[in-house]
DOSE-659952 format. One line per field, with one value per atom (N, C-alpha, C): residue number from 1; residue in one letter; atom name; x, y, z. Coordinates in pm, whole numbers. Last residue first. Layout:
N
resi = [NUM; ...]
resn = [a; ...]
name = [CA; ...]
px = [X; ...]
py = [Y; ...]
pz = [Z; ...]
***
This chain:
223
resi = [223; 223; 223; 222; 222; 222; 221; 221; 221; 220; 220; 220; 219; 219; 219; 218; 218; 218; 217; 217; 217; 216; 216; 216; 215; 215; 215; 214; 214; 214; 213; 213; 213; 212; 212; 212; 211; 211; 211; 210; 210; 210; 209; 209; 209; 208; 208; 208; 207; 207; 207; 206; 206; 206; 205; 205; 205; 204; 204; 204; 203; 203; 203; 202; 202; 202; 201; 201; 201; 200; 200; 200; 199; 199; 199; 198; 198; 198; 197; 197; 197; 196; 196; 196; 195; 195; 195; 194; 194; 194; 193; 193; 193; 192; 192; 192; 191; 191; 191; 190; 190; 190; 189; 189; 189; 188; 188; 188; 187; 187; 187; 186; 186; 186; 185; 185; 185; 184; 184; 184; 183; 183; 183; 182; 182; 182; 181; 181; 181; 180; 180; 180; 179; 179; 179; 178; 178; 178; 177; 177; 177; 176; 176; 176; 175; 175; 175; 174; 174; 174; 173; 173; 173; 172; 172; 172; 171; 171; 171; 170; 170; 170; 169; 169; 169; 168; 168; 168; 167; 167; 167; 166; 166; 166; 165; 165; 165; 164; 164; 164; 163; 163; 163; 162; 162; 162; 161; 161; 161; 160; 160; 160; 159; 159; 159; 158; 158; 158; 157; 157; 157; 156; 156; 156; 155; 155; 155; 154; 154; 154; 153; 153; 153; 152; 152; 152; 151; 151; 151; 150; 150; 150; 149; 149; 149; 148; 148; 148; 147; 147; 147; 146; 146; 146; 145; 145; 145; 144; 144; 144; 143; 143; 143; 142; 142; 142; 141; 141; 141; 140; 140; 140; 139; 139; 139; 138; 138; 138; 137; 137; 137; 136; 136; 136; 135; 135; 135; 134; 134; 134; 133; 133; 133; 132; 132; 132; 131; 131; 131; 130; 130; 130; 129; 129; 129; 128; 128; 128; 127; 127; 127; 126; 126; 126; 125; 125; 125; 124; 124; 124; 123; 123; 123; 122; 122; 122; 121; 121; 121; 120; 120; 120; 119; 119; 119; 118; 118; 118; 117; 117; 117; 116; 116; 116; 115; 115; 115; 114; 114; 114; 113; 113; 113; 112; 112; 112; 111; 111; 111; 110; 110; 110; 109; 109; 109; 108; 108; 108; 107; 107; 107; 106; 106; 106; 105; 105; 105; 104; 104; 104; 103; 103; 103; 102; 102; 102; 101; 101; 101; 100; 100; 100; 99; 99; 99; 98; 98; 98; 97; 97; 97; 96; 96; 96; 95; 95; 95; 94; 94; 94; 93; 93; 93; 92; 92; 92; 91; 91; 91; 90; 90; 90; 89; 89; 89; 88; 88; 88; 87; 87; 87; 86; 86; 86; 85; 85; 85; 84; 84; 84; 83; 83; 83; 82; 82; 82; 81; 81; 81; 80; 80; 80; 79; 79; 79; 78; 78; 78; 77; 77; 77; 76; 76; 76; 75; 75; 75; 74; 74; 74; 73; 73; 73; 72; 72; 72; 71; 71; 71; 70; 70; 70; 69; 69; 69; 68; 68; 68; 67; 67; 67; 66; 66; 66; 65; 65; 65; 64; 64; 64; 63; 63; 63; 62; 62; 62; 61; 61; 61; 60; 60; 60; 59; 59; 59; 58; 58; 58; 57; 57; 57; 56; 56; 56; 55; 55; 55; 54; 54; 54; 53; 53; 53; 52; 52; 52; 51; 51; 51; 50; 50; 50; 49; 49; 49; 48; 48; 48; 47; 47; 47; 46; 46; 46; 45; 45; 45; 44; 44; 44; 43; 43; 43; 42; 42; 42; 41; 41; 41; 40; 40; 40; 39; 39; 39; 38; 38; 38; 37; 37; 37; 36; 36; 36; 35; 35; 35; 34; 34; 34; 33; 33; 33; 32; 32; 32; 31; 31; 31; 30; 30; 30; 29; 29; 29; 28; 28; 28; 27; 27; 27; 26; 26; 26; 25; 25; 25; 24; 24; 24; 23; 23; 23; 22; 22; 22; 21; 21; 21; 20; 20; 20; 19; 19; 19; 18; 18; 18; 17; 17; 17; 16; 16; 16; 15; 15; 15; 14; 14; 14; 13; 13; 13; 12; 12; 12; 11; 11; 11; 10; 10; 10; 9; 9; 9; 8; 8; 8; 7; 7; 7; 6; 6; 6; 5; 5; 5; 4; 4; 4; 3; 3; 3; 2; 2; 2; 1; 1; 1]
resn = [g; g; g; a; a; a; s; s; s; p; p; p; f; f; f; d; d; d; p; p; p; q; q; q; r; r; r; e; e; e; p; p; p; a; a; a; a; a; a; r; r; r; a; a; a; f; f; f; a; a; a; d; d; d; l; l; l; n; n; n; r; r; r; c; c; c; e; e; e; r; r; r; d; d; d; i; i; i; a; a; a; t; t; t; l; l; l; l; l; l; p; p; p; y; y; y; q; q; q; t; t; t; l; l; l; d; d; d; c; c; c; h; h; h; f; f; f; r; r; r; r; r; r; a; a; a; n; n; n; a; a; a; v; v; v; q; q; q; p; p; p; v; v; v; l; l; l; c; c; c; a; a; a; d; d; d; a; a; a; l; l; l; t; t; t; p; p; p; a; a; a; d; d; d; g; g; g; f; f; f; c; c; c; f; f; f; r; r; r; f; f; f; p; p; p; e; e; e; s; s; s; r; r; r; r; r; r; e; e; e; l; l; l; q; q; q; a; a; a; e; e; e; l; l; l; s; s; s; e; e; e; f; f; f; a; a; a; k; k; k; d; d; d; v; v; v; w; w; w; h; h; h; a; a; a; y; y; y; w; w; w; s; s; s; a; a; a; i; i; i; k; k; k; a; a; a; d; d; d; n; n; n; a; a; a; g; g; g; v; v; v; a; a; a; e; e; e; r; r; r; l; l; l; y; y; y; r; r; r; r; r; r; v; v; v; r; r; r; n; n; n; n; n; n; n; n; n; i; i; i; p; p; p; h; h; h; l; l; l; d; d; d; s; s; s; s; s; s; i; i; i; l; l; l; h; h; h; s; s; s; f; f; f; s; s; s; r; r; r; v; v; v; d; d; d; a; a; a; r; r; r; l; l; l; m; m; m; p; p; p; d; d; d; p; p; p; p; p; p; f; f; f; m; m; m; s; s; s; p; p; p; d; d; d; p; p; p; v; v; v; l; l; l; e; e; e; e; e; e; l; l; l; l; l; l; e; e; e; a; a; a; i; i; i; a; a; a; m; m; m; s; s; s; q; q; q; a; a; a; v; v; v; l; l; l; h; h; h; g; g; g; d; d; d; i; i; i; e; e; e; l; l; l; a; a; a; p; p; p; m; m; m; l; l; l; a; a; a; q; q; q; p; p; p; n; n; n; l; l; l; s; s; s; r; r; r; y; y; y; h; h; h; p; p; p; s; s; s; s; s; s; p; p; p; s; s; s; p; p; p; v; v; v; p; p; p; v; v; v; y; y; y; d; d; d; y; y; y; n; n; n; l; l; l; g; g; g; k; k; k; l; l; l; n; n; n; l; l; l; l; l; l; i; i; i; r; r; r; i; i; i; r; r; r; q; q; q; g; g; g; a; a; a; s; s; s; n; n; n; q; q; q; y; y; y; r; r; r; t; t; t; y; y; y; l; l; l; r; r; r; l; l; l; r; r; r; m; m; m; g; g; g; r; r; r; f; f; f; t; t; t; v; v; v; p; p; p; r; r; r; k; k; k; a; a; a; m; m; m]
name = [N; CA; C; N; CA; C; N; CA; C; N; CA; C; N; CA; C; N; CA; C; N; CA; C; N; CA; C; N; CA; C; N; CA; C; N; CA; C; N; CA; C; N; CA; C; N; CA; C; N; CA; C; N; CA; C; N; CA; C; N; CA; C; N; CA; C; N; CA; C; N; CA; C; N; CA; C; N; CA; C; N; CA; C; N; CA; C; N; CA; C; N; CA; C; N; CA; C; N; CA; C; N; CA; C; N; CA; C; N; CA; C; N; CA; C; N; CA; C; N; CA; C; N; CA; C; N; CA; C; N; CA; C; N; CA; C; N; CA; C; N; CA; C; N; CA; C; N; CA; C; N; CA; C; N; CA; C; N; CA; C; N; CA; C; N; CA; C; N; CA; C; N; CA; C; N; CA; C; N; CA; C; N; CA; C; N; CA; C; N; CA; C; N; CA; C; N; CA; C; N; CA; C; N; CA; C; N; CA; C; N; CA; C; N; CA; C; N; CA; C; N; CA; C; N; CA; C; N; CA; C; N; CA; C; N; CA; C; N; CA; C; N; CA; C; N; CA; C; N; CA; C; N; CA; C; N; CA; C; N; CA; C; N; CA; C; N; CA; C; N; CA; C; N; CA; C; N; CA; C; N; CA; C; N; CA; C; N; CA; C; N; CA; C; N; CA; C; N; CA; C; N; CA; C; N; CA; C; N; CA; C; N; CA; C; N; CA; C; N; CA; C; N; CA; C; N; CA; C; N; CA; C; N; CA; C; N; CA; C; N; CA; C; N; CA; C; N; CA; C; N; CA; C; N; CA; C; N; CA; C; N; CA; C; N; CA; C; N; CA; C; N; CA; C; N; CA; C; N; CA; C; N; CA; C; N; CA; C; N; CA; C; N; CA; C; N; CA; C; N; CA; C; N; CA; C; N; CA; C; N; CA; C; N; CA; C; N; CA; C; N; CA; C; N; CA; C; N; CA; C; N; CA; C; N; CA; C; N; CA; C; N; CA; C; N; CA; C; N; CA; C; N; CA; C; N; CA; C; N; CA; C; N; CA; C; N; CA; C; N; CA; C; N; CA; C; N; CA; C; N; CA; C; N; CA; C; N; CA; C; N; CA; C; N; CA; C; N; CA; C; N; CA; C; N; CA; C; N; CA; C; N; CA; C; N; CA; C; N; CA; C; N; CA; C; N; CA; C; N; CA; C; N; CA; C; N; CA; C; N; CA; C; N; CA; C; N; CA; C; N; CA; C; N; CA; C; N; CA; C; N; CA; C; N; CA; C; N; CA; C; N; CA; C; N; CA; C; N; CA; C; N; CA; C; N; CA; C; N; CA; C; N; CA; C; N; CA; C; N; CA; C; N; CA; C; N; CA; C; N; CA; C; N; CA; C; N; CA; C; N; CA; C; N; CA; C; N; CA; C; N; CA; C; N; CA; C; N; CA; C; N; CA; C; N; CA; C; N; CA; C; N; CA; C; N; CA; C; N; CA; C; N; CA; C; N; CA; C; N; CA; C; N; CA; C; N; CA; C; N; CA; C; N; CA; C; N; CA; C; N; CA; C; N; CA; C; N; CA; C; N; CA; C; N; CA; C; N; CA; C; N; CA; C; N; CA; C; N; CA; C; N; CA; C; N; CA; C; N; CA; C; N; CA; C; N; CA; C; N; CA; C; N; CA; C; N; CA; C; N; CA; C; N; CA; C; N; CA; C; N; CA; C; N; CA; C; N; CA; C; N; CA; C; N; CA; C; N; CA; C]
px = [1626; 1583; 1643; 1654; 1737; 1732; 1616; 1586; 1683; 1815; 1790; 1746; 1616; 1743; 1705; 1410; 1506; 1629; 1289; 1249; 1302; 1507; 1455; 1385; 1604; 1475; 1400; 1878; 1803; 1634; 1971; 1951; 1880; 1759; 1887; 1861; 1559; 1664; 1742; 1444; 1384; 1437; 1629; 1616; 1571; 1624; 1742; 1726; 1362; 1402; 1529; 1384; 1310; 1333; 1682; 1583; 1524; 1897; 1790; 1649; 2104; 2025; 1920; 2185; 2113; 2029; 2351; 2231; 2135; 2554; 2434; 2328; 2650; 2619; 2496; 2761; 2669; 2608; 2945; 2863; 2723; 3125; 3037; 2932; 3248; 3182; 3070; 3361; 3274; 3185; 3560; 3453; 3352; 3743; 3691; 3529; 3891; 3975; 3909; 3739; 3745; 3831; 3714; 3645; 3666; 3841; 3866; 3794; 3626; 3742; 3739; 3493; 3544; 3661; 3315; 3426; 3523; 3090; 3079; 3210; 3182; 3163; 3161; 3173; 3316; 3321; 2884; 3014; 3135; 2825; 2779; 2872; 2971; 2995; 2949; 2813; 2950; 3005; 2548; 2613; 2733; 2623; 2559; 2591; 2701; 2803; 2762; 2498; 2616; 2680; 2302; 2277; 2370; 2489; 2457; 2385; 2503; 2616; 2605; 2231; 2290; 2430; 2132; 2155; 2207; 1950; 2020; 2015; 1965; 1866; 1976; 2150; 2071; 1957; 2430; 2335; 2257; 2617; 2632; 2502; 2579; 2705; 2734; 2430; 2447; 2561; 2453; 2389; 2453; 2733; 2612; 2548; 2949; 2929; 2774; 3066; 3007; 2950; 3222; 3219; 3172; 3449; 3325; 3306; 3671; 3684; 3566; 3588; 3652; 3661; 3476; 3390; 3457; 3754; 3633; 3545; 3842; 3909; 3805; 3655; 3660; 3733; 3735; 3584; 3598; 4003; 3969; 3826; 3994; 4061; 4038; 3806; 3728; 3861; 4003; 3874; 3828; 4210; 4228; 4127; 4010; 4112; 4133; 3934; 3860; 3917; 4170; 4095; 4005; 4250; 4346; 4259; 4037; 4064; 4156; 4074; 3953; 3969; 4323; 4297; 4138; 4280; 4362; 4358; 4091; 4073; 4154; 4271; 4153; 4105; 4447; 4486; 4364; 4276; 4357; 4383; 4169; 4082; 4158; 4421; 4330; 4262; 4431; 4462; 4384; 4465; 4507; 4480; 4357; 4495; 4537; 4102; 4217; 4355; 3974; 3988; 4092; 4036; 4047; 4057; 4008; 4117; 4132; 3732; 3847; 4009; 3582; 3607; 3716; 3639; 3696; 3716; 3527; 3677; 3738; 3270; 3310; 3513; 3177; 3202; 3269; 3403; 3316; 3303; 3663; 3593; 3483; 3641; 3740; 3724; 3379; 3419; 3543; 3404; 3296; 3351; 3586; 3607; 3559; 3539; 3667; 3652; 3243; 3353; 3477; 3137; 3056; 3155; 3301; 3214; 3198; 3358; 3446; 3431; 3079; 3152; 3291; 2996; 2910; 3016; 3199; 3188; 3126; 3099; 3251; 3264; 2838; 2886; 3005; 2841; 2768; 2839; 3020; 3090; 3001; 2820; 2939; 3027; 2632; 2580; 2728; 2799; 2754; 2710; 2806; 2930; 2906; 2524; 2568; 2711; 2268; 2401; 2478; 2047; 2054; 2188; 2185; 2139; 2141; 1987; 2108; 2077; 1770; 1894; 2000; 1452; 1589; 1703; 1153; 1240; 1395; 1126; 1109; 1049; 1192; 1319; 1265; 1179; 1088; 1199; 1322; 1169; 1099; 1576; 1503; 1379; 1583; 1611; 1549; 1593; 1505; 1491; 1826; 1701; 1582; 2037; 2015; 1858; 2011; 1982; 1960; 2063; 1937; 1901; 2346; 2231; 2111; 2425; 2425; 2344; 2366; 2288; 2312; 2294; 2416; 2352; 2034; 2138; 2233; 1692; 1805; 1903; 1413; 1510; 1644; 1082; 1235; 1310; 861; 925; 1049; 807; 713; 780; 1126; 1014; 922; 1348; 1267; 1135; 1671; 1529; 1434; 1917; 1852; 1705; 2200; 2087; 2043; 2405; 2301; 2322; 2477; 2534; 2427; 2471; 2456; 2528; 2435; 2546; 2562; 2195; 2301; 2438; 1907; 2006; 2145; 1743; 1681; 1794; 1908; 1835; 1743; 2032; 2109; 2025; 1845; 1861; 1952; 1845; 1699; 1759; 2077; 2045; 1939; 2269; 2177; 2127; 2419; 2474; 2383; 2329; 2309; 2363; 2095; 2228; 2239; 1854; 1935; 2103; 1706; 1796; 1895; 1388; 1519; 1593; 1228; 1255; 1358; 993; 1131; 1143; 828; 858; 970; 802; 844; 804; 702; 655; 743; 862; 845; 801; 988; 850; 762; 1248; 1169; 996; 1343; 1360; 1273; 1321; 1261; 1234; 1465; 1348; 1260; 1740; 1680; 1502; 1738; 1728; 1657; 1746; 1647; 1618; 1987; 1863; 1746; 2147; 2164; 2052; 2113; 2058; 2075; 2224; 2096; 2057; 2507; 2448; 2296; 2476; 2495; 2475; 2318; 2375; 2383; 2192; 2344; 2388; 1936; 1947; 2101; 1945; 1919; 1965; 1763; 1848; 1829; 1527; 1574; 1747; 1258; 1378; 1436; 993; 1042; 1199; 734; 873; 911; 533; 529; 671; 379; 475; 485; 147; 152; 248; 257; 217; 217; 348; 384; 354; 274; 251; 289; 301; 308; 334; 66; 191; 176; 52; -6; 93; 241; 209; 126; 76; 140; 122; 84; -6; 99]
py = [-1026; -1178; -1183; -781; -859; -982; -598; -663; -749; -319; -453; -516; -44; -83; -243; 85; 11; -51; 270; 161; 48; 380; 381; 260; 348; 394; 396; 303; 195; 223; 556; 452; 363; 840; 772; 615; 1029; 1036; 920; 1014; 929; 954; 1118; 977; 926; 1382; 1314; 1167; 1463; 1483; 1410; 1385; 1312; 1324; 1409; 1471; 1369; 1270; 1260; 1341; 1345; 1195; 1163; 1576; 1567; 1434; 1476; 1562; 1566; 1316; 1271; 1323; 1518; 1402; 1329; 1686; 1720; 1618; 1507; 1536; 1584; 1461; 1347; 1363; 1705; 1645; 1546; 1733; 1823; 1750; 1536; 1505; 1641; 1349; 1461; 1472; 1147; 1255; 1364; 933; 959; 1108; 794; 911; 998; 611; 623; 776; 422; 515; 547; 217; 171; 270; 267; 242; 216; 361; 229; 176; 586; 453; 356; 750; 715; 588; 739; 667; 649; 902; 771; 694; 1130; 1087; 923; 1217; 1173; 1096; 1255; 1131; 1106; 1480; 1351; 1211; 1694; 1644; 1505; 1816; 1735; 1649; 1882; 1789; 1751; 2080; 1975; 1833; 2279; 2217; 2067; 2360; 2276; 2187; 2350; 2416; 2293; 2311; 2233; 2346; 2571; 2488; 2433; 2706; 2628; 2541; 2711; 2775; 2668; 2558; 2679; 2781; 2277; 2329; 2485; 2297; 2231; 2312; 2446; 2305; 2223; 2623; 2601; 2480; 2791; 2652; 2640; 3073; 3030; 2868; 3154; 3240; 3169; 2873; 2943; 3028; 2726; 2837; 2973; 2432; 2506; 2653; 2445; 2436; 2476; 2416; 2517; 2535; 2182; 2303; 2432; 2008; 2017; 2147; 2038; 2039; 2078; 1953; 2073; 2132; 1674; 1753; 1923; 1602; 1603; 1709; 1581; 1684; 1688; 1406; 1526; 1636; 1189; 1233; 1378; 1118; 1159; 1225; 1061; 1179; 1197; 830; 926; 1085; 653; 698; 810; 587; 651; 714; 467; 596; 657; 248; 332; 476; 121; 135; 275; 36; 163; 180; -130; 14; 110; -358; -249; -116; -450; -385; -281; -303; -447; -342; -179; -153; -281; -132; -269; -256; 52; 65; -72; -47; 13; 15; -159; -214; -162; 4; -152; -184; 250; 235; 59; 245; 289; 221; 212; 110; 127; 425; 331; 202; 611; 643; 513; 540; 528; 539; 606; 446; 439; 861; 771; 661; 1005; 860; 817; 1230; 1165; 1026; 1380; 1333; 1239; 1431; 1319; 1274; 1656; 1511; 1413; 1855; 1821; 1678; 1905; 1917; 1863; 1856; 1796; 1815; 1935; 1794; 1750; 2208; 2101; 1961; 2298; 2252; 2177; 2322; 2218; 2185; 2516; 2362; 2280; 2721; 2672; 2547; 2760; 2715; 2666; 2820; 2700; 2669; 3072; 2941; 2815; 3228; 3175; 3071; 3251; 3156; 3137; 3396; 3233; 3174; 3644; 3562; 3409; 3711; 3680; 3590; 3533; 3622; 3588; 3362; 3496; 3570; 3016; 3125; 3255; 2834; 2890; 2988; 2711; 2596; 2685; 2827; 2839; 2758; 2709; 2732; 2765; 2934; 2916; 2781; 2937; 2985; 2982; 2727; 2742; 2792; 2792; 2779; 2762; 2842; 2941; 2936; 2589; 2708; 2819; 2431; 2408; 2547; 2537; 2533; 2521; 2459; 2584; 2595; 2158; 2248; 2385; 2111; 2095; 2168; 2199; 2264; 2247; 1976; 2106; 2201; 1752; 1773; 1929; 1703; 1767; 1813; 1808; 1684; 1771; 1832; 1889; 1792; 1834; 1761; 1820; 1880; 1947; 1856; 1774; 1716; 1794; 1869; 1901; 1879; 1802; 1898; 1946; 1582; 1597; 1700; 1553; 1585; 1643; 1305; 1381; 1437; 1239; 1214; 1313; 1018; 1065; 1167; 1044; 1069; 1084; 1092; 941; 972; 1321; 1313; 1161; 1263; 1239; 1238; 1141; 1247; 1199; 992; 1088; 1208; 806; 915; 1012; 708; 801; 869; 553; 660; 760; 358; 431; 562; 240; 326; 415; 288; 210; 308; 401; 365; 299; 398; 520; 504; 133; 149; 298; 177; 53; 76; 418; 382; 276; 462; 408; 375; 758; 645; 574; 903; 828; 742; 1182; 1036; 1001; 1401; 1356; 1226; 1711; 1547; 1543; 1900; 1879; 1720; 2020; 1954; 1942; 2092; 2200; 2142; 1867; 1981; 2097; 1700; 1652; 1787; 1812; 1794; 1791; 1775; 1893; 1898; 1516; 1557; 1700; 1423; 1364; 1455; 1548; 1598; 1576; 1354; 1554; 1601; 1133; 1156; 1311; 1191; 1175; 1192; 1183; 1296; 1328; 884; 992; 1144; 638; 732; 883; 405; 417; 563; 421; 416; 460; 641; 492; 503; 850; 815; 661; 1091; 965; 944; 1222; 1235; 1090; 1423; 1305; 1295; 1642; 1639; 1461; 1860; 1731; 1709; 2158; 2102; 1964; 2300; 2273; 2198; 2286; 2394; 2387; 1987; 2071; 2220; 1608; 1760; 1862; 1304; 1394; 1539; 1079; 1188; 1275; 751; 901; 1002; 492; 597; 714; 237; 336; 429; -127; 21; 128]
pz = [1449; 1392; 1236; 1466; 1548; 1477; 1155; 1258; 1297; 1022; 1041; 1162; 949; 1023; 1047; 810; 728; 819; 967; 921; 853; 1244; 1135; 1094; 1524; 1498; 1369; 1483; 1521; 1529; 1415; 1325; 1347; 1547; 1534; 1467; 1557; 1408; 1438; 1775; 1689; 1556; 1949; 1971; 1832; 1867; 1864; 1866; 1970; 1815; 1771; 2249; 2145; 2015; 2402; 2326; 2247; 2506; 2586; 2526; 2307; 2303; 2394; 2416; 2307; 2277; 2653; 2668; 2511; 2512; 2596; 2632; 2360; 2281; 2376; 2594; 2491; 2423; 2647; 2762; 2669; 2462; 2506; 2564; 2435; 2326; 2376; 2682; 2645; 2551; 2676; 2776; 2734; 2528; 2477; 2574; 2566; 2625; 2551; 2540; 2685; 2688; 2317; 2313; 2455; 2074; 2220; 2216; 1836; 1885; 2024; 1739; 1847; 1892; 1536; 1504; 1601; 1674; 1595; 1549; 1798; 1865; 1800; 1558; 1621; 1733; 1486; 1415; 1475; 1736; 1693; 1618; 1647; 1799; 1760; 1427; 1412; 1532; 1514; 1421; 1404; 1712; 1749; 1634; 1545; 1638; 1653; 1364; 1303; 1405; 1578; 1477; 1402; 1687; 1778; 1699; 1489; 1555; 1638; 1476; 1360; 1421; 1818; 1688; 1575; 2127; 2014; 1909; 2378; 2271; 2169; 2498; 2570; 2530; 2317; 2334; 2457; 2152; 2148; 2195; 2231; 2186; 2189; 2534; 2402; 2370; 2775; 2784; 2633; 2815; 2736; 2761; 2982; 2970; 2919; 2815; 2919; 2861; 2585; 2703; 2810; 2482; 2484; 2597; 2478; 2437; 2465; 2451; 2555; 2585; 2172; 2316; 2416; 2087; 2026; 2131; 2182; 2212; 2199; 2054; 2206; 2247; 1778; 1819; 1989; 1771; 1744; 1797; 1851; 1913; 1922; 1640; 1773; 1880; 1446; 1421; 1567; 1515; 1466; 1469; 1557; 1696; 1605; 1321; 1430; 1564; 1186; 1168; 1235; 1328; 1325; 1302; 1311; 1433; 1408; 1013; 1079; 1203; 1039; 936; 1003; 1153; 1221; 1134; 1007; 1155; 1196; 786; 789; 918; 910; 883; 834; 973; 1093; 1027; 738; 848; 926; 489; 539; 655; 181; 300; 357; -102; -33; 92; -278; -205; -114; -367; -461; -400; -139; -264; -382; 73; 108; -33; 6; 82; 77; -93; -177; -108; 149; 39; -55; 288; 336; 228; 95; 96; 187; 99; -38; -15; 381; 339; 209; 514; 459; 390; 575; 659; 641; 443; 421; 518; 518; 370; 369; 773; 718; 569; 854; 887; 801; 657; 688; 738; 621; 535; 527; 869; 746; 642; 1079; 1059; 932; 998; 1039; 1028; 989; 876; 887; 1275; 1164; 1050; 1349; 1425; 1324; 1216; 1183; 1246; 1249; 1121; 1113; 1534; 1490; 1342; 1512; 1585; 1537; 1394; 1298; 1369; 1582; 1461; 1377; 1775; 1815; 1698; 1651; 1660; 1699; 1634; 1507; 1546; 1854; 1857; 1710; 1834; 1787; 1763; 1709; 1817; 1757; 1456; 1498; 1620; 1390; 1434; 1436; 1499; 1411; 1483; 1473; 1560; 1450; 1223; 1381; 1385; 945; 1026; 1176; 688; 843; 946; 467; 471; 574; 577; 501; 495; 682; 788; 700; 485; 573; 695; 344; 293; 399; 509; 484; 432; 494; 629; 617; 245; 276; 420; 234; 147; 186; 402; 471; 368; 273; 380; 408; -74; 13; 181; -292; -255; -163; -353; -312; -246; -597; -536; -489; -621; -654; -544; -565; -673; -688; -320; -413; -524; -234; -187; -283; -140; -223; -159; 5; 33; -89; 46; -54; -15; 194; 164; 23; -39; 36; 161; -384; -253; -165; -648; -605; -451; -821; -724; -670; -933; -1023; -918; -829; -774; -844; -989; -898; -851; -1133; -1197; -1108; -882; -962; -1081; -801; -723; -801; -1012; -986; -928; -1039; -1161; -1122; -705; -782; -920; -536; -672; -742; -283; -370; -509; -173; -271; -334; -47; -7; -84; 99; -42; 8; 204; 221; 101; 271; 158; 169; 499; 480; 382; 457; 432; 414; 741; 608; 589; 965; 897; 764; 1143; 1016; 1010; 1383; 1407; 1253; 1384; 1355; 1363; 1499; 1589; 1521; 1265; 1387; 1497; 1082; 1059; 1184; 1239; 1217; 1162; 1247; 1341; 1344; 938; 1049; 1164; 893; 839; 917; 1027; 1062; 1026; 891; 1051; 1083; 669; 650; 792; 767; 696; 696; 819; 925; 890; 741; 687; 776; 828; 880; 803; 712; 850; 896; 452; 497; 645; 206; 309; 328; 105; 81; 127; 225; 256; 220; 107; 110; 134; 181; 211; 195; 18; 24; 50; 141; 69; 100; 255; 126; 27; 512; 462; 289; 442; 559; 475; 421; 362; 485; 262; 399; 339; 89; 104; 211; 233; 188; 209; 65; 185; 160; -68; -100; 24; -6; 17; -2]
***
């Protein structure tokens, strides 16, 4: 049976992603925080001809709004903020807004692209790296990024509940999936107390909990 279209202010939202797509998890968090309903469309393989016909970039996630498809999670985040500015995913202070962007882009532009699945697959198939070397690669870049993120939080003018305020922002939506990935790859996070404390605070919120991989319809069943 076909799902009934989900609409918001006349817009139909369809999110193409999969349960273990951390960039997609960012967008699920933002959609939940903004109170937006959407159709979840599982993508078994981004390289499939069907998905490529929808999204020539062949990357996830992609958000379709009334037939217009937007790729790249940060572009989607900006669009959601423009379409639905309240609640905002940025604090009111301009400098804190810049801090949110800086923090978020370190994750989305510097860390995530060199640790994602297609890079790890290339290391294995083309470079010949074994599992231990790939794990070392992954942990190295997590440490480099998380050291910078932890230091940025240490420099805040006050100890906010979340990254840059007492409400979650885009920075928190980017952080939580990346911490989950680091744990999945057995990275040692003990030296990042601020990051892990904020991650724990976020995961107590329903918007983050509902966006978690294990809550998605395509998550593999235990059986």
